[in-house]
C-alpha positions as CSV (number, residue, x, y, z in Angstrom):
1,M,-36.4,-6.0,4.2
2,I,-34.4,-4.9,7.1
3,N,-35.9,-5.4,10.6
4,Y,-35.4,-2.0,12.2
5,K,-35.6,-3.4,15.7
6,H,-32.6,-5.6,14.8
7,L,-30.9,-2.5,13.3
8,H,-31.6,-0.6,16.6
9,Y,-29.9,-3.4,18.6
10,F,-26.9,-3.3,16.2
11,W,-26.8,0.5,16.7
12,M,-26.8,0.2,20.5
13,V,-24.1,-2.5,20.5
14,A,-21.9,-0.4,18.1
15,K,-22.3,2.6,20.3
16,E,-21.6,0.7,23.6
17,K,-19.0,-1.5,22.0
18,S,-20.3,-4.3,24.0
19,I,-23.3,-6.7,24.0
20,A,-23.4,-6.7,27.7
21,R,-23.6,-2.9,28.1
22,A,-26.1,-2.7,25.3
23,S,-28.3,-5.3,27.0
24,E,-28.3,-3.2,30.2
25,R,-29.4,-0.1,28.2
26,L,-32.1,-2.1,26.4
27,N,-33.2,-4.1,29.4
28,L,-32.7,-7.4,27.4
29,T,-30.6,-10.4,27.9
30,P,-27.3,-10.6,26.0
31,Q,-28.5,-13.9,24.4
32,T,-31.5,-12.0,22.9
33,I,-29.4,-9.3,21.5
34,S,-26.8,-11.7,20.1
35,G,-29.5,-13.7,18.4
36,Q,-31.0,-10.5,16.9
37,L,-27.6,-9.4,15.6
38,S,-27.1,-12.8,13.9
39,L,-30.5,-12.4,12.2
40,L,-29.5,-8.9,11.0
41,E,-26.2,-10.2,9.6
42,E,-28.1,-13.1,7.9
43,T,-30.5,-10.7,6.3
44,L,-27.7,-8.4,5.0
45,G,-25.5,-11.3,4.1
46,V,-22.4,-9.8,5.7
47,A,-20.6,-9.8,9.0
48,L,-21.0,-6.5,11.0
49,F,-18.6,-7.3,13.9
50,D,-15.3,-9.0,14.4
51,R,-14.6,-10.4,17.9
52,V,-11.2,-9.4,19.1
53,G,-10.6,-11.0,22.5
54,R,-13.6,-10.0,24.6
55,H,-14.4,-7.0,22.5
56,L,-16.4,-6.4,19.4
57,E,-15.0,-4.3,16.6
58,L,-17.0,-3.1,13.6
59,T,-16.0,-4.5,10.2
60,D,-15.7,-2.1,7.2
61,T,-19.3,-2.9,6.3
62,G,-20.3,-2.5,9.9
63,H,-18.9,1.1,9.9
64,R,-20.9,1.9,6.8
65,V,-24.1,0.4,8.3
66,L,-23.5,2.5,11.5
67,T,-23.3,5.7,9.4
68,Y,-26.7,5.0,8.0
69,A,-28.1,3.9,11.3
70,D,-27.0,7.2,12.9
71,E,-29.0,9.1,10.3
72,I,-32.0,6.8,10.5
73,F,-32.4,7.1,14.3
74,S,-31.6,10.8,14.2
75,L,-34.5,11.2,11.9
76,G,-36.6,9.0,14.2
77,S,-36.0,11.4,17.0
78,E,-37.0,14.4,14.9
79,L,-40.2,12.5,13.8
80,E,-41.0,11.8,17.5
81,S,-40.6,15.5,18.3
82,I,-42.9,16.6,15.5
83,V,-45.6,14.0,16.5
84,H,-45.5,15.3,20.1
85,D,-45.9,18.9,18.9
86,R,-42.3,19.8,19.5
87,P,-41.4,21.2,16.1
88,T,-37.7,20.9,15.2
89,E,-35.8,22.1,12.1
90,P,-34.1,19.2,10.2
91,V,-30.4,19.1,11.0
92,L,-27.8,18.6,8.3
93,T,-24.9,16.6,9.7
94,F,-21.4,17.5,8.3
95,N,-18.6,15.2,9.3
96,V,-15.2,16.7,8.6
97,G,-11.7,15.6,9.3
98,I,-8.9,18.1,9.9
99,A,-5.3,17.0,9.6
100,D,-3.6,17.9,12.8
101,V,-0.9,19.9,11.0
102,V,-3.5,22.4,9.8
103,P,-3.4,25.5,12.1
104,K,-6.6,25.8,14.1
105,S,-7.2,29.3,13.0
106,I,-7.1,28.2,9.3
107,A,-9.4,25.2,10.1
108,Y,-12.0,27.5,11.8
109,R,-11.9,30.1,9.0
110,L,-12.4,27.3,6.4
111,L,-15.3,25.7,8.3
112,E,-17.1,28.9,9.4
113,P,-19.0,29.4,6.1
114,A,-20.7,26.1,6.6
115,L,-22.6,27.6,9.5
116,H,-24.2,30.2,7.3
117,I,-25.9,28.0,4.7
118,P,-29.7,28.0,4.6
119,A,-30.0,24.9,6.8
120,L,-29.4,24.0,10.4
121,V,-25.9,22.4,10.4
122,R,-24.2,20.2,13.0
123,I,-20.5,20.1,12.4
124,N,-18.7,17.0,13.7
125,C,-14.9,17.7,13.6
126,H,-12.4,15.0,13.9
127,E,-8.7,15.8,14.1
128,S,-6.0,13.2,13.4
129,D,-3.1,12.4,11.0
130,L,-3.9,12.4,7.3
131,D,-3.6,8.6,6.8
132,S,-6.2,8.0,9.6
133,L,-8.6,10.6,8.3
134,L,-8.4,9.2,4.7
135,G,-9.2,5.7,6.2
136,D,-12.3,7.2,7.8
137,L,-13.2,9.0,4.6
138,D,-12.9,5.7,2.7
139,Q,-15.3,4.1,5.2
140,H,-17.8,7.0,4.6
141,K,-17.4,8.2,8.2
142,L,-16.4,11.6,7.0
143,D,-17.8,13.9,4.3
144,L,-14.6,15.9,3.8
145,V,-11.0,16.0,4.9
146,I,-9.0,19.3,5.0
147,S,-5.3,19.0,4.8
148,D,-2.1,20.8,3.7
149,N,-1.1,17.8,1.7
150,Q,-2.6,15.9,-1.2
151,V,-3.6,12.2,-1.1
152,P,-0.3,10.3,-0.9
153,A,0.6,8.5,-4.2
154,D,1.3,5.2,-2.3
155,T,-2.2,5.0,-0.7
156,N,-4.9,2.7,-2.1
157,I,-7.6,5.3,-1.3
158,R,-8.8,7.2,-4.4
159,G,-9.9,10.4,-2.9
160,F,-10.6,13.5,-5.1
161,C,-8.4,16.4,-4.0
162,R,-9.4,20.0,-4.6
163,P,-7.1,23.0,-3.9
164,I,-9.1,25.5,-1.8
165,G,-6.4,28.2,-1.3
166,E,-2.8,29.0,-0.6
167,S,-0.8,31.5,1.4
168,T,2.8,32.6,1.8
169,L,4.5,31.8,5.1
170,T,5.5,34.3,7.8
171,F,8.1,33.6,10.5
172,F,7.2,34.6,14.1
173,A,9.2,34.9,17.3
174,A,8.5,35.9,20.9
175,P,9.7,39.4,21.6
176,K,12.4,38.2,24.0
177,L,13.8,35.9,21.3
178,A,13.5,38.5,18.5
179,D,15.6,41.0,20.7
180,T,18.6,38.6,20.4
181,F,18.8,38.8,16.6
182,E,21.8,40.6,15.2
183,Q,20.9,40.4,11.5
184,A,17.9,41.2,9.4
185,F,15.5,38.6,8.0
186,P,16.2,36.0,6.7
187,N,19.8,35.9,7.8
188,C,18.7,36.2,11.4
189,L,17.4,32.6,11.1
190,D,20.9,31.2,10.7
191,K,21.9,29.2,13.9
192,A,18.7,30.5,15.5
193,P,16.3,28.0,17.3
194,L,13.6,26.8,15.0
195,L,10.3,25.0,15.5
196,L,9.4,22.8,12.6
197,P,6.1,21.1,11.6
198,G,6.4,17.3,11.5
199,N,7.2,15.3,8.4
200,A,3.5,14.8,7.7
201,S,3.1,18.4,6.9
202,G,3.0,19.4,3.3
203,I,5.3,22.4,3.9
204,R,8.1,20.6,5.8
205,A,10.2,19.7,2.7
206,Q,9.7,23.1,1.2
207,L,11.0,24.8,4.4
208,Q,14.1,22.7,4.3
209,Q,14.7,23.4,0.6
210,W,14.1,27.2,1.3
211,F,16.8,27.2,3.9
212,D,19.2,25.2,1.7
213,R,18.9,27.7,-1.2
214,R,19.8,30.5,1.2
215,H,22.6,28.6,2.9
216,I,20.8,29.2,6.2
217,H,21.2,26.6,8.9
218,P,18.9,27.1,11.9
219,R,19.1,24.9,15.0
220,I,16.1,22.6,15.2
221,A,14.7,23.1,18.7
222,G,11.5,21.0,18.2
223,E,9.3,19.2,15.7
224,F,5.5,19.1,16.0
225,D,2.7,17.2,14.4
226,D,0.2,19.5,16.1
227,S,0.4,23.1,15.0
228,A,-1.3,24.3,18.2
229,L,1.5,22.8,20.3
230,M,4.1,24.4,18.1
231,E,2.4,27.8,18.6
232,K,2.6,27.3,22.4
233,F,6.3,26.6,22.3
234,G,6.8,29.6,20.0
235,Q,4.9,31.8,22.4
236,A,7.2,30.6,25.2
237,G,10.2,31.8,23.2
238,I,11.6,28.3,22.6
239,G,12.1,28.9,18.9
240,I,11.0,30.7,15.8
241,F,8.0,29.2,13.9
242,A,6.4,29.7,10.5
243,L,2.6,29.9,9.8
244,P,0.4,31.1,6.9
245,T,0.6,34.8,6.4
246,A,-3.2,34.7,5.9
247,I,-3.6,34.4,9.7
248,K,-0.7,36.7,10.7
249,E,-2.8,39.2,12.7
250,E,-4.5,36.4,14.6
251,I,-1.2,34.7,15.5
252,E,0.2,38.0,16.7
253,D,-2.7,38.7,19.0
254,K,-3.2,35.1,20.2
255,C,0.4,34.1,20.8
256,E,1.8,37.5,21.7
257,V,4.6,37.1,19.1
258,I,5.9,39.4,16.4
259,P,6.4,38.7,12.7
260,I,10.1,38.8,11.8
261,G,9.7,38.3,8.1
262,E,7.6,36.9,5.2
263,A,8.9,34.2,2.8
264,E,7.1,35.4,-0.3
265,D,8.5,32.5,-2.4
266,L,7.3,29.9,0.1
267,T,3.7,28.8,-0.3
268,V,1.5,26.5,1.8
269,R,-1.5,25.0,0.1
270,F,-4.7,23.6,1.5
271,Y,-6.9,20.9,0.0
272,A,-10.4,19.6,0.4
273,I,-10.5,15.8,-0.1
274,S,-13.6,13.8,-0.7
275,M,-14.6,10.4,-2.1
276,L,-16.8,11.9,-4.8
277,R,-15.7,13.9,-7.8
278,K,-18.8,16.0,-7.6
279,V,-19.7,16.9,-4.0
280,S,-23.4,17.9,-3.4
281,H,-23.1,18.6,0.3
282,P,-24.0,22.4,0.6
283,A,-21.4,22.8,3.5
284,V,-18.6,21.7,1.2
285,T,-19.8,24.1,-1.5
286,A,-19.9,27.0,0.9
287,I,-16.4,26.2,2.2
288,T,-14.7,26.0,-1.1
289,A,-16.4,29.1,-2.4
290,K,-15.4,31.2,0.6
291,A,-11.9,29.9,0.9
292,R,-10.9,31.2,-2.4
293,G,-12.0,34.7,-1.3
294,W,-9.7,35.0,1.6
295,L,-7.1,32.3,1.7
296,A,-4.7,33.6,-0.9
297,R,-1.2,34.8,-1.1
298,G,-0.4,37.3,1.7
299,T,-3.3,38.6,3.6
300,A,-5.9,38.9,0.8
301,G,-9.4,38.9,2.2
302,L,-8.4,39.7,5.8
């Protein structure tokens, strides 16, 4: 059986990333903590840390153990509150990763239904590139990943990918840039400055093919892995940019830009990726159910 005092020492070391700092927090000697960690590893039969120079890094198993330790000691805090007559409602933790190419407005609209399930939810959002998020998902540090791309075929991570909605794309421009256009959409895009999402985006290749089919050759003024940064450059009039039509009104208001045209034959899709085929987390159920109601072609549901 696991010695929970040893588990607590492991938890503190993992949080502090240092035996020395953990020993200060626990008011114990580093030798004592090191010895207790060794006993825990011996009990579990696995290594929990790798020593890299003077630093400790969690092994893959260590990451998994840390996830459980977080839940265990969170429940311990709740129990202590109840015992001391400080009633607290159980909190359901929802760890979600958002690919940085997903527009922030889309991410919020997708996650917002999780706040209305019949439970107190704490959402922990992590934003990064898809490869990094899939790595965290594989280590059970995330419950769900939201992306505009499916799991790459060349990865060894076997995540289950569910389409949760799609939208056409609308092109936007700052008013001062739009005033310079001499032709109607989409011909106004030819030789015009364009802001593109990075290669990691699921829509990047489709955009390039869309331009090629129409013999339109914009001037690439910038490429962005982060959609929020692309919006800022677009707001400043540096170039035209395309975002899902489903958030057209939000983009107009937030960025003070105007829509110059909708590409009805150009679709961006969003996916919910998990490690389990059947996901029981109520937040995931709420997200997937609500997304299909508003994230559709055009502005359905808005």
